[in-house]
TIMI-815391 format. One record per residue (C-alpha): residue in three letters; y, x, z. Coordinates in steps of 0.5 Angstrom, whole numbers, padded with zeros to 4 digits, always signed. Layout:
// TIMI-815391
AlaYXZ ...
// end
This chain:
// TIMI-815391
Met+0073+0038-0048 Arg+0068+0031-0048 Thr+0062+0032-0043 Val+0055+0029-0045 Leu+0050+0027-0039 Met+0043+0028-0041 Val+0037+0026-0037 Ala+0030+0027-0037 Glu+0024+0025-0033 Lys+0021+0032-0029 Pro+0025+0038-0029 Ser+0019+0042-0033 Leu+0022+0037-0038 Ala+0029+0038-0037 Gln+0028+0045-0038 Ser+0023+0045-0044 Ile+0029+0040-0048 Ala+0035+0044-0046 Lys+0032+0051-0048 Ile+0030+0047-0055 Leu+0037+0044-0056 Ser+0041+0050-0054 Lys+0037+0054-0058 Gly+0036+0058-0051 Ser+0043+0059-0050 Cys+0044+0054-0044 Ser+0046+0056-0036 Ser+0042+0054-0031 Arg+0044+0052-0024 Lys+0040+0048-0018 Gly+0042+0041-0016 Leu+0044+0039-0009 Asn+0038+0036-0008 Gly+0035+0042-0009 Ala+0029+0039-0013 Cys+0033+0039-0020 Ser+0036+0044-0024 Val+0042+0043-0028 His+0042+0046-0035 Glu+0049+0047-0039 Tyr+0051+0049-0046 Thr+0056+0047-0051 Gly+0055+0044-0058 Ser+0056+0039-0063 Phe+0055+0031-0061 Gln+0057+0025-0066 Gly+0062+0030-0070 Gln+0066+0033-0064 Ser+0065+0039-0060 Val+0062+0038-0053 Arg+0058+0040-0046 Phe+0052+0038-0045 Lys+0049+0038-0038 Met+0041+0037-0039 Thr+0038+0035-0031 Ser+0032+0031-0029 Val+0030+0025-0024 Cys+0023+0026-0020 Gly+0020+0019-0024 His+0022+0013-0020 Val+0030+0014-0018 Met+0029+0007-0015 Ser+0023+0003-0010 Leu+0023-0005-0009 Asp+0022-0007-0002 Phe+0023-0012+0003 Ile+0029-0012+0007 Gly+0029-0008+0013 Lys+0027-0015+0018 Tyr+0022-0017+0013 Asn+0018-0010+0014 Asn+0015-0013+0021 Trp+0009-0015+0020 Asp+0008-0018+0028 Lys+0015-0023+0027 Val+0014-0025+0021 Asp+0010-0030+0017 Pro+0007-0027+0011 Ala+0008-0034+0007 Glu+0016-0032+0007 Leu+0014-0026+0004 Phe+0013-0031-0003 Ser+0019-0034-0004 Lys+0025-0032+0003 Ala+0024-0026+0004 Pro+0030-0022+0000 Thr+0027-0015-0004 Glu+0032-0010-0005 Lys+0032-0003-0009 Lys+0032+0003-0004 Glu+0032+0010-0006 Ala+0024+0012-0008 Asn+0025+0019-0004 Pro+0031+0019+0001 Lys+0029+0026+0002 Leu+0032+0027-0006 Asn+0038+0024-0005 Met+0037+0022-0012 Val+0043+0018-0013 Lys+0048+0022-0010 Phe+0046+0028-0014 Leu+0046+0024-0021 Gln+0053+0022-0019 Val+0056+0028-0018 Glu+0053+0031-0024 Ala+0056+0024-0028 Arg+0062+0025-0025 Gly+0067+0026-0030 Cys+0062+0025-0036 Asp+0064+0021-0043 Tyr+0057+0020-0046 Val+0049+0020-0043 Val+0043+0021-0047 Leu+0036+0018-0043 Trp+0030+0023-0044 Leu+0026+0019-0040 Asp+0019+0017-0042 Cys+0018+0012-0048 Asp+0013+0006-0045 Lys+0016+0001-0041 Glu+0016+0004-0034 Gly+0021+0010-0037 Glu+0026+0005-0040 Asn+0026+0002-0033 Ile+0027+0008-0031 Cys+0033+0009-0036 Phe+0037+0003-0032 Glu+0036+0007-0025 Val+0040+0012-0027 Leu+0045+0009-0031 Asp+0046+0004-0024 Ala+0047+0010-0021 Ile+0051+0014-0026 Gln+0056+0008-0029 Pro+0061+0007-0024 Val+0063+0014-0023 Met+0063+0017-0031 Asn+0069+0016-0035 Lys+0070+0010-0038 Ser+0070+0009-0046 Ser+0074+0004-0050 Val+0070-0002-0051 Lys+0068-0001-0058 Glu+0065+0006-0056 Gln+0057+0007-0054 Ser+0056+0011-0049 Val+0049+0010-0047 Tyr+0044+0013-0051 Arg+0037+0013-0052 Ala+0032+0019-0054 Lys+0026+0017-0057 Phe+0020+0022-0057 Ser+0012+0023-0056 Ser+0011+0030-0055 Ile+0016+0037-0053 Thr+0017+0039-0060 Asp+0022+0043-0063 Thr+0021+0037-0069 Asp+0020+0033-0065 Ile+0026+0034-0060 Trp+0031+0035-0065 Asn+0029+0028-0069 Ala+0029+0024-0063 Met+0037+0028-0062 Asn+0039+0026-0069 Arg+0036+0019-0068 Leu+0039+0016-0061 Gly+0038+0009-0059 Glu+0039+0004-0053 Pro+0035+0003-0048 Asn+0030-0003-0047 Arg+0033-0008-0042 Asn+0027-0012-0043 Glu+0021-0008-0042 Ala+0025-0005-0035 Leu+0025-0013-0034 Ser+0018-0013-0035 Val+0018-0008-0030 Asp+0022-0010-0025 Ala+0017-0017-0026 Arg+0011-0013-0024 Gln+0013-0009-0019 Glu+0016-0016-0015 Leu+0010-0019-0016 Asp+0006-0014-0014 Leu+0010-0013-0008 Arg+0010-0020-0006 Ile+0004-0022-0008 Gly+0000-0016-0005 Cys+0003-0015+0001 Ala+0003-0023+0004 Phe-0005-0023+0002 Thr-0006-0015+0005 Arg-0002-0018+0012 Phe-0005-0024+0013 Gln-0011-0021+0012 Thr-0011-0014+0016 Lys-0008-0017+0022 Tyr-0013-0023+0022 Phe-0019-0018+0020 Gln-0017-0012+0025 Gly-0016-0016+0030 Lys-0024-0018+0031 Tyr-0027-0013+0029 Gly-0028-0006+0030 Asn-0031-0002+0025 Leu-0029-0004+0019 Asp-0027+0003+0017 Ser-0022+0001+0014 Ser-0013+0003+0016 Leu-0012-0003+0011 Ile-0016-0008+0009 Ser-0011-0009+0001 Phe-0011-0014-0003 Gly-0008-0013-0011 Pro-0007-0017-0017 Cys-0010-0012-0021 Gln-0015-0007-0015 Thr-0018-0014-0013 Pro-0022-0016-0019 Thr-0022-0009-0021 Leu-0027-0008-0015 Gly-0031-0016-0017 Phe-0033-0012-0023 Cys-0036-0006-0018 Val-0039-0012-0014 Glu-0041-0016-0019 Arg-0046-0010-0022 His-0048-0009-0015 Asp-0050-0016-0014 Lys-0053-0016-0020 Ile-0058-0010-0018 Gln-0059-0013-0011 Ser-0062-0020-0015 Phe-0065-0017-0020 Lys-0073-0018-0020 Pro-0077-0014-0023 Glu-0083-0015-0029 Thr-0088-0012-0031 Tyr-0089-0012-0039 Trp-0094-0009-0043 Val-0094-0004-0050 Leu-0098-0002-0054 Gln-0099+0006-0055 Val-0101+0009-0062 Lys-0102+0015-0065 Val-0104+0018-0071 Phe-0106+0024-0075 Lys-0107+0026-0082 Gly-0111+0033-0082 Lys-0109+0038-0078 Glu-0102+0036-0077 Thr-0099+0033-0071 Pro-0100+0027-0069 Leu-0095+0022-0069 Thr-0093+0017-0064 Leu-0092+0010-0067 Asp-0087+0004-0065 Trp-0090-0003-0065 Ser-0087-0009-0068 Arg-0088-0014-0063 Val-0085-0009-0059 Arg-0087-0011-0052 Val-0092-0017-0049 Phe-0091-0020-0042 Asp-0099-0023-0041 Arg-0103-0017-0040 Glu-0109-0021-0043 Val-0105-0022-0050 Gly-0104-0015-0050 Gln-0111-0013-0050 Met-0112-0018-0055 Phe-0108-0014-0060 Val-0111-0008-0057 Asn-0118-0010-0060 Leu-0115-0012-0065 Ala-0112-0007-0067 Lys-0119-0003-0065 Thr-0121-0006-0071 Ser-0119-0001-0076 Lys-0120+0007-0075 Glu-0115+0008-0080 Ala-0107+0008-0081 Lys-0105+0006-0087 Val-0098+0007-0090 Glu-0095+0000-0092 Ser-0088+0003-0095 Val-0084+0009-0094 Ser-0076+0008-0095 Lys-0071+0013-0095 Lys-0064+0012-0093 Glu-0057+0016-0093 Lys-0053+0013-0087 Ala-0047+0017-0084 Lys-0044+0017-0076 Gln-0037+0016-0077 Arg-0032+0021-0074 Pro-0028+0018-0068 Gln-0022+0015-0069 Ala-0015+0018-0065 Leu-0015+0019-0059 Asn-0012+0015-0054 Thr-0011+0014-0046 Val-0017+0009-0044 Glu-0022+0014-0048 Met-0019+0020-0046 Leu-0021+0017-0038 Arg-0027+0014-0041 Val-0030+0020-0044 Ala-0027+0025-0038 Ser-0030+0021-0033 Ser-0037+0021-0037 Ala-0037+0028-0040 Leu-0032+0032-0036 Gly-0034+0030-0028 Met-0027+0028-0027 Gly-0023+0022-0024 Pro-0018+0018-0029 Gln-0012+0020-0023 His-0014+0027-0023 Thr-0015+0027-0031 Met-0008+0024-0032 Gln-0003+0028-0028 Ile-0007+0034-0031 Ala-0005+0030-0038 Glu+0002+0030-0037 Arg+0001+0037-0034 Leu+0000+0040-0041 Tyr+0005+0034-0044 Thr+0010+0038-0040 Gln+0008+0044-0042 Gly+0008+0042-0049 Tyr+0000+0043-0050 Ile-0001+0035-0052 Ser+0003+0030-0054 Tyr+0005+0024-0049 Pro-0001+0022-0046 Arg-0001+0015-0044 Thr-0001+0011-0052 Glu-0005+0005-0052 Thr-0006+0007-0061 Thr-0012+0011-0064 His-0008+0010-0072 Tyr-0004+0015-0074 Pro+0004+0014-0077 Glu+0004+0015-0085 Asn+0010+0020-0083 Phe+0006+0024-0077 Asp+0005+0032-0079 Leu-0003+0032-0079 Lys-0004+0038-0083 Gly+0002+0042-0078 Ala-0002+0041-0072 Leu-0008+0042-0075 Lys-0005+0049-0077 Gln-0003+0050-0069 Gln-0010+0051-0069 Ser-0012+0056-0074 Asn-0012+0062-0069 Asn-0016+0059-0064 Pro-0023+0064-0064 Ile-0026+0058-0061 Trp-0025+0053-0067 Ala-0021+0057-0072 Glu-0027+0057-0077 Glu-0028+0049-0077 Val-0020+0049-0078 Lys-0020+0054-0083 Ala-0025+0050-0087 Leu-0021+0044-0087 Leu-0015+0046-0088 Ser-0018+0050-0095 Ala-0022+0043-0097 Gly-0017+0039-0095 Ile-0017+0034-0088 Asn-0020+0027-0089 Lys-0015+0022-0088 Pro-0017+0019-0080 Arg-0020+0013-0080 Lys-0015+0007-0080 Gly-0015+0005-0072 Ala-0010+0000-0068 Asp-0002+0000-0068 Ala+0000-0002-0061 Gly+0007+0000-0063 Asp+0007+0006-0057 His+0007+0012-0058 Pro+0002+0016-0064 Pro-0006+0018-0061 Ile-0005+0024-0056 Thr-0005+0030-0061 Pro-0006+0038-0059 Met+0001+0040-0060 Arg+0001+0048-0059 Ser-0006+0053-0059 Ala-0008+0055-0052 Ser-0013+0059-0048 Glu-0016+0059-0042 Ala-0013+0063-0038 Glu-0006+0059-0040 Leu-0009+0052-0037 Gly-0014+0054-0031 Ser-0021+0051-0031 Asp-0020+0044-0031 Gly-0013+0043-0035 Trp-0018+0048-0040 Arg-0024+0043-0040 Leu-0019+0037-0041 Tyr-0015+0041-0047 Glu-0022+0043-0051 Tyr-0024+0036-0051 Ile-0017+0033-0054 Thr-0017+0039-0059 Arg-0025+0038-0062 His-0022+0030-0062 Phe-0017+0031-0066 Ile-0021+0036-0071 Ala-0026+0032-0071 Thr-0022+0026-0073 Leu-0019+0029-0080 Ser-0027+0032-0081 Gln-0032+0029-0086 Asp-0037+0024-0082 Cys-0044+0027-0081 Lys-0049+0025-0086 Tyr-0056+0025-0085 Leu-0063+0022-0089 Gln-0066+0017-0084 Thr-0074+0016-0087 Thr-0078+0010-0084 Ile-0086+0010-0085 Asp-0089+0003-0084 Phe-0096+0002-0082 Ser-0101-0003-0081 Ile-0108-0003-0077 Gly-0112-0008-0077 Thr-0107-0014-0077 Glu-0102-0011-0073 Ala-0096-0007-0075 Phe-0093-0001-0074 Ser-0087+0004-0076 Cys-0084+0011-0074 Ser-0078+0013-0076 Gly-0074+0021-0076 Lys-0067+0023-0079 Thr-0066+0028-0083 Leu-0059+0033-0082 Ile-0056+0033-0089 Ser-0048+0035-0087 Ala-0046+0036-0080 Gly-0039+0033-0081 Phe-0035+0033-0075 Thr-0041+0035-0071 Glu-0039+0041-0072 Val-0034+0041-0068 Met-0036+0036-0063 Pro-0043+0039-0062 Trp-0046+0034-0057 Gln-0045+0028-0062 Gly-0049+0031-0067 Ile-0056+0029-0070 Pro-0061+0032-0065 Leu-0066+0036-0068 Glu-0074+0032-0071 Glu-0080+0035-0073 Ala-0080+0033-0080 Met-0083+0027-0082 Pro-0090+0028-0086 Ala-0090+0027-0094 Cys-0094+0022-0095 Glu-0094+0014-0100 Arg-0095+0007-0100 Gly-0103+0007-0099 Asp-0105+0014-0097 Thr-0109+0013-0090 Phe-0108+0017-0084 Thr-0113+0017-0077 Val-0113+0014-0071 Asp-0112+0018-0066 Glu-0112+0013-0060 Ile-0110+0006-0058 Lys-0108+0004-0051 Leu-0104-0001-0046 Val-0100+0002-0044 Glu-0096-0002-0037 Lys-0089-0002-0036 Gln-0084-0005-0032 Thr-0076-0007-0033 Asn-0071-0003-0029 Pro-0064-0006-0026 Pro-0057-0004-0029 Asp-0054+0002-0025 Tyr-0048+0001-0021 Leu-0042+0002-0026 Thr-0039+0008-0028 Glu-0032+0009-0028 Ala-0032+0010-0037 Glu-0035+0002-0035 Leu-0031+0000-0031 Ile-0025+0003-0035 Thr-0027-0001-0041 Leu-0029-0008-0037 Met-0021-0007-0034 Glu-0018-0006-0042 Lys-0023-0011-0045 His-0020-0016-0039 Gly-0013-0014-0039 Ile-0012-0011-0032 Gly-0007-0007-0031 Thr-0005-0001-0037 Asp-0007+0005-0039 Ala-0002+0007-0034 Ser-0003+0004-0029 Ile-0012+0004-0030 Pro-0013+0010-0026 Val-0008+0007-0020 His-0012+0001-0019 Ile-0018+0005-0019 Asn-0016+0011-0014 Asn-0014+0005-0010 Ile-0021+0001-0009 Cys-0024+0008-0006 Gln-0018+0011-0002 Arg-0019+0003+0002 Asn-0027+0005+0003 Tyr-0028-0001-0002 Val-0032+0004-0006 Thr-0036+0010-0006 Val-0036+0015-0012 Glu-0043+0017-0012 Ser-0046+0023-0017 Gly-0045+0021-0024 Arg-0039+0018-0023 Lys-0042+0012-0020 Leu-0038+0006-0016 Lys-0043+0004-0011 Pro-0039-0001-0007 Thr-0038-0001+0001 Asn-0042-0007+0006 Leu-0033-0008+0006 Gly-0032-0008-0001 Ile-0038-0012-0002 Val-0037-0017+0004 Leu-0028-0017+0001 Val-0031-0020-0006 His-0036-0025-0004 Gly-0031-0028+0001 Tyr-0025-0029-0004 Tyr-0031-0032-0009 Lys-0032-0037-0003 Thr-0026-0038-0002 Asp-0023-0038-0009 Ala-0026-0035-0015 Glu-0019-0034-0018 Leu-0017-0029-0014 Val-0022-0024-0015 Leu-0023-0026-0022 Pro-0020-0023-0028 Thr-0017-0028-0031 Ile-0010-0030-0028 Arg-0009-0023-0027 Ser-0010-0022-0035 Ala-0005-0029-0036 Val+0000-0026-0032 Glu+0000-0019-0037 Lys+0001-0023-0042 Gln+0006-0026-0040 Leu+0010-0019-0038 Asn+0009-0017-0045 Leu+0012-0023-0047 Ile+0019-0021-0042 Ala+0018-0014-0046 Leu+0018-0016-0053 Gly+0024-0021-0050 Lys+0020-0029-0052 Ala+0020-0030-0044 Asn+0025-0031-0039 Phe+0024-0026-0033 Gln+0025-0031-0027 Gln+0021-0037-0031 Val+0016-0032-0030 Leu+0016-0030-0023 Gln+0017-0036-0021 His+0012-0040-0024 Thr+0007-0033-0022 Leu+0010-0034-0015 Asp+0009-0041-0015 Ile+0001-0041-0017 Phe-0001-0035-0011 Lys+0004-0039-0006 Arg-0001-0044-0007 Lys-0007-0040-0007 Phe-0004-0036+0000 His-0005-0042+0004 Tyr-0011-0045+0000 Phe-0013-0038+0003 Val-0010-0039+0010 Asp-0014-0045+0012 Ser-0020-0043+0008 Ile-0020-0036+0012 Thr-0026-0039+0016 Ser-0031-0038+0010 Met-0030-0031+0008 Asp-0030-0030+0016 Glu-0037-0033+0017 Leu-0039-0027+0012 Met-0035-0022+0016 Glu-0039-0024+0022 Val-0046-0022+0020 Ser-0043-0016+0017 Phe-0039-0012+0022 Ser-0039-0012+0030 Pro-0033-0016+0035 Ile-0028-0011+0037 Ala-0030-0012+0044 Ala-0037-0010+0043 Thr-0035-0003+0039 Gly-0032+0003+0042 Lys-0033+0007+0048 Pro-0029+0008+0055 Leu-0023+0012+0055 Ser-0016+0010+0059 Arg-0014+0004+0064 Cys-0010-0001+0061 Gly-0003-0001+0065 Lys-0004-0009+0066 Cys-0010-0010+0069 His-0012-0004+0070 Arg-0019-0003+0068 Phe-0022+0002+0062 Met-0020+0000+0055 Lys-0025+0002+0049 Tyr-0023+0008+0044 Ile-0025+0004+0038 Gln-0026+0011+0032 Ala-0027+0007+0026 Lys-0021+0007+0022 Pro-0016+0004+0024 Ser-0016+0008+0030 Arg-0014+0004+0036 Leu-0015+0003+0044 His-0017-0005+0046 Cys-0018-0008+0052 Ser-0024-0014+0053 His-0021-0017+0059 Cys-0014-0018+0057 Asp-0016-0019+0049 Glu-0011-0014+0047 Thr-0011-0008+0042 Tyr-0006-0003+0042 Ser-0005+0002+0035 Leu-0005+0010+0036 Pro-0003+0015+0031 Gln-0008+0017+0026 Asn-0012+0023+0022 Gly-0013+0026+0029 Ala-0016+0026+0035 Ile-0016+0022+0042 Lys-0017+0024+0049 Leu-0015+0022+0056 Tyr-0009+0025+0058 Lys-0010+0028+0066 Glu-0011+0021+0067 Leu-0003+0021+0068 Arg+0001+0015+0067 Cys+0007+0012+0064 Pro+0012+0011+0069 Leu+0015+0004+0065 Asp+0008+0000+0065 Asp+0003+0004+0069 Phe-0002+0005+0062 Glu-0006+0011+0063 Leu-0004+0017+0058 Val-0007+0019+0052 Leu-0008+0026+0048 Trp-0007+0026+0040 Thr-0009+0032+0037 Ser-0010+0034+0030 Gly-0014+0040+0032 Ser-0013+0047+0035 Arg-0009+0050+0029 Gly-0005+0043+0029 Lys+0000+0038+0033 Ser-0001+0035+0040 Tyr+0002+0030+0044 Pro+0001+0025+0049 Leu+0003+0018+0049 Cys+0003+0012+0052 Pro-0001+0007+0048 Tyr+0004+0000+0050 Cys+0010+0004+0049 Phe+0007+0007+0042 Ser+0006+0000+0039 Asn+0012-0004+0045 Pro+0018+0002+0044 Pro+0021+0001+0051 Phe+0029+0004+0048 Arg+0033+0002+0043 Asp+0034+0008+0041 Met+0026+0007+0040 Lys+0021+0006+0034 Lys+0014+0003+0033 Gly+0009+0010+0033 Met+0013+0014+0038 Gly+0009+0018+0043 Cys+0013+0022+0049 Asn+0015+0027+0045 Glu+0021+0023+0041 Cys+0021+0018+0048 Thr+0028+0018+0051 His+0026+0016+0058 Pro+0031+0020+0063 Ser+0027+0023+0068 Cys+0019+0023+0065 Gln+0016+0029+0065 His+0012+0027+0059 Ser+0019+0025+0056 Leu+0024+0028+0050 Asn+0029+0030+0056 Ser+0024+0033+0060 Leu+0021+0038+0054 Gly+0026+0039+0049 Ile+0028+0046+0047 Gly+0033+0045+0041 Gln+0033+0043+0034 Cys+0028+0044+0029 Val+0028+0051+0025 Glu+0027+0046+0019 Cys+0029+0039+0018 Asp+0034+0035+0020 Gly+0032+0030+0025 Gly+0027+0034+0029 Val+0026+0037+0036 Leu+0022+0043+0038 Val+0018+0040+0044 Leu+0014+0044+0048 Asp+0006+0043+0048 Pro+0005+0043+0056 Thr-0003+0043+0054 Ser-0003+0049+0049 Gly-0003+0055+0055 Pro-0005+0060+0054 Lys-0004+0060+0047 Trp+0003+0057+0049 Arg+0007+0053+0043 Met+0013+0048+0042 Ala+0013+0043+0035 Cys+0018+0039+0032 Asn+0018+0031+0034 Lys+0018+0030+0026 Cys+0016+0035+0022 Asn+0009+0040+0022 Val+0013+0046+0024 Val+0009+0049+0030 Val+0012+0056+0034 Asn+0008+0059+0037 Phe+0010+0063+0043 Phe+0009+0068+0050 Glu+0001+0067+0049 His-0003+0070+0056 Ala+0004+0067+0060 His+0001+0063+0067 Arg+0006+0059+0066 Val+0012+0056+0061 Gln+0017+0051+0064 Val+0023+0048+0061 Ala+0029+0050+0065 Gln+0035+0045+0067 Asp+0040+0050+0063 Ser+0042+0051+0056 Cys+0044+0057+0051 Asp+0052+0059+0051 Ala+0051+0061+0044 Cys+0047+0055+0041 Asp+0046+0050+0046 Ala+0037+0050+0047 Ser+0034+0050+0052 Leu+0033+0054+0057 Val+0025+0058+0057 Ala+0023+0059+0064 Val+0016+0063+0064 Asp+0011+0067+0068 Phe+0009+0072+0066 Asn+0002+0075+0066 Lys+0002+0082+0070 Thr-0002+0085+0065 Arg+0001+0084+0059 Ser+0009+0082+0061 Pro+0014+0085+0056 Leu+0019+0085+0062 Pro+0021+0092+0065 Ala+0020+0095+0071 Gly+0013+0092+0071 Glu+0017+0084+0074 Thr+0013+0078+0071 Gln+0018+0072+0071 His+0024+0071+0066 Thr+0029+0066+0064 Gly+0032+0065+0057 Cys+0033+0062+0051 Val+0028+0062+0045 Phe+0032+0063+0040 Cys+0037+0068+0042 Asp+0035+0072+0048 Pro+0033+0080+0045 Ile+0027+0079+0051 Phe+0024+0073+0048 Gln+0025+0074+0041 Asp+0019+0079+0039 Leu+0014+0074+0043 Val+0016+0067+0038 Glu+0012+0066+0031 Leu+0014+0060+0026 Lys+0008+0056+0023 His+0006+0050+0019 Ala+0001+0046+0023 Thr-0006+0045+0020 Met-0006+0037+0019 Arg-0012+0033+0017 His-0008+0027+0014 Ala-0001+0025+0014 Met+0000+0022+0020 His+0001+0015+0020 Arg+0006+0015+0025 Gly+0009+0007+0026 Gly+0016+0010+0025 Gly+0020+0016+0024 Ala+0022+0020+0030 Arg+0029+0020+0033 Arg+0034+0027+0034 Gly+0033+0030+0040 Arg+0037+0031+0046 Gly+0037+0039+0049 Arg+0038+0040+0057 Gly+0044+0041+0060 Arg+0049+0041+0056 Gly+0045+0040+0051 Arg+0045+0033+0054 Arg+0052+0032+0052 Gly+0049+0032+0045 Asn+0045+0034+0039 Pro+0043+0042+0039 Lys+0046+0046+0034 Lys+0042+0050+0031 Pro+0043+0058+0031 Lys+0044+0059+0024 Asp+0043+0068+0025 Lys+0037+0066+0029 Met+0034+0060+0026 Ala+0034+0065+0019 Ala+0031+0071+0024 Leu+0025+0066+0026 Ala+0024+0064+0018 Ala+0022+0071+0017 Tyr+0016+0070+0021 Phe+0014+0064+0016 Val+0006+0063+0015 
// end
């Protein structure tokens, strides 16, 4: 029997699709990477009986990066990144072992059906999967097709079965357009980012951003925010005057009239018009007009409109919105949430989708009325040729979806019902008046039929007082005429919704990447999100954009990126050559980069005005090993130490606190050690500022502290304080934290595992000997006499924390509380135990590890 491998983009999707195709009769097992499951069943494929294996990836299998040596910021000229630096595809998440997992499952398979998301990124992942599995699949005959592509827009029985019965092939051109975008963003972004980060962080101490990043889409996005900021700053309010007039008839409520001239900018002219109007005590009705008008129902919903509404009406950021929408999609509640299309195809089952909502108590009444009266054909929208508009696929409740999930689902559903409803109709009455020589008017709206606003009440016609009954020639008594002084107002900061509109209009990013670019400028501290989801640029964001305008405006204007996006779309359509587009774009940006480097003083002049020199920032903390003067600790991101005498800056671990470590010095370079800590419930370890950036031994990498240092005799090193291999991760070693007493603990030097032990002991030391059972270093403990667990009042005992029965009840495993990832320069090395453990890596004592893991909190 032949075997068909089927691959979806996420584990939850694989489970849903397998359940539909197997009609609920599949068996499931965990894959070797633990993250993906494999669902198996037998069925028919291409007219033959086969065994199906349905599994998934977790997004992209591979990511693009420079080869090893070109990732060293200190040794590589950023200009080389445009052409000289080779790139390679690396596993996007090495811990998942995705390539190995796919190859194990694909071995011996005859066919593959790719169920990746149906967009350009999905096509790209298709070929990542194929590159991994084709070498191990059974070879098919020349004429026989073995690779198939499923195209679907929702996780419903109908859509999945239709996709299975109409299999196609993956689109190589769309995959290539993603490859081109990845390489352009990598080469251009890294070159500019490395240069300006090193240049400005080496000069200024209070930039408060760990990375001064540049991105071909990110930077124009920031440019829109700063452009609005500049308009606000340069705005000069103007005073103007309006005529405020109120009239009444009998005992009716006075009407406030609108002046036909609207406003004047000269007070004396305004006063002249007041005087002219005051010559008459009556307002004469010149005309009464009544027009039936319609407020159009919305077009079908696409991604950009969903993001706009979620930000402006629901208060949800674009990134958060997309995460929720993807979850709703994978759970089968809505159709695919990434689409540019606002037009339903002719064969779309609108009635079927609407019937799904007929039993939902919140809008059942409106839905049933629509179904009985007959649905209204949706307005004609734009067909981008990708996916149908975002549509609810089954009914749901708030209890099922949670707060934010429900709010987004409710909006999507109400929007869908509204697209099938009638337009909102109302009567607009306008009365034109004359008072002396001046013309005035007032208007009001009366609802005729609510239409779609029944289900989208926030779009409804506001209730207004009825207009008085009158006809041409009637007169009203003038109640007051006065000149009111007002001022023009500056524009407000851009909201996320307005920014999304600008990005779409200028072709910056795609429906999938727009949330990422907005999130990036927030994460980089270029803008802050104020109330009402307004985006206010920070000092750093403003100076960067002004600097780009001063050196090369095209770096920040949307024009050049928009042109690149058009070229990438031509690659996807097969109308442009991948290599030519890539090379041409890189050549343009390479020239721009060289000009930017030569003109950096123009931007630097702006930086000097806004930021403090690094030598004038920070507070004295520890002594430099070269000049023995105090170095200053700069807390602003990225935190670092600076020696103004040597004019040297030393990196530190991020997202924690730094303090002096007992005035102890590194035996290698005489720098005073500092202690990094993530808080009382987190990890802490000492480090040498010089060794942290300049690893002293071959088996060390940048960003390692004393808890990973392989110095053979230093009292702070891994060799002196390492106890045993971590109970959770593969490469880490549990290292004693000598500063933790009396609440003693050891912590993994790679992951966030912390082991609390021997609370209130006077002293805990790592002994020279190691355990016979597990090779872990023994620990010598001097207990408090009043709290000693030892018999006969003894206070001292040496044993293995994993194997010694006396110690076992005194050990508790926890996860450290981390503020964020530590952003360390390099990965940790596998450490060695002491004693016998020096001859090899300490073993994981299996039974004892299981016992210890039982304490996991």
